Each structure stands twice: as C-alpha cells, then as structure tokens.
C-alpha positions, 0 to 999 in steps of 0.5 A: 500500500502507498500509505502506511499507518504505524502505531507503535510506542505506546507500550514502550519504555519512555526512557528508551528514546534511542531504541525507539529512534532506531525502531522508527528509522527501521520502519521508515527505511523498510517502507522506502521512499515511495511510501507515505508513513503516517505515525500518530503521536503517543498519548498516554500517562507517564510510565514510572514517572517518565513522560512520552514526550521524548518518544514524540520528539523522536517522531517529529525529529525523524519526520523533519529529516524524511520526506516519507514520514508524517506525524499525525499529532493526536495529542491536542485533540486527545488532551482536549477530550479526556472523556474519550479515554478509558480509566487507564488513560491509554485506550480510547473509548469507541467514540475516541477511536471513531474520532481518531480514525476520522481525523487520521483519514483526513490527515492521510488525504492531505499528507500523502498526496 
C-alpha cells in the first residue's frame, strides 16, 4: 500500500528514546521512499514517572529529516477530550477511536498526496 499507518510506542519504555529512534528509522527505511508513513503521536500517562514526550520528539525529529514520514499529532485533540479515554488513560473509548480514525483519514488525504 502507498500509505502506511504505524502505531507503535505506546507500550514502550519512555526512557528508551534511542531504541525507539532506531525502531522508527527501521520502519521508515523498510517502507522506502515511495511510501507515505503516517505515525500518530503517543498519548498516554507517564510510565514510572517518565513522560512520552521524548518518544514524540523522536517522531517529529525523524519526520523533519524524511520526506516519507508524517506525524499525525493526536495529542491536542486527545488532551482536549479526556472523556474519550478509558480509566487507564491509554485506550480510547469507541467514540475516541471513531474520532481518531476520522481525523487520521483526513490527515492521510492531505499528507500523502
């Protein structure tokens, strides 16, 4: 497929930034320059006191150096609607998944042209 959506990192150790960076680079390299890779930002509470900001910075920094990686910043919308998430603060509700899918599809239509 031309457009690939990758949703990894939510269950990773937020302190393992360099390892995550290697994963992102491998995914982008495997997809190749002819594909559009879309990677949503990670939205979840900190783990062991460490936020996921470092992993999200990796996504944006890698996208800045790649023509094929596009970051869908899900954080502002997710933070504006905490009711879209279950009690764990990680997994969206049905409504949250629905809105995320709609916004992600719209993002793909503009980013992957």
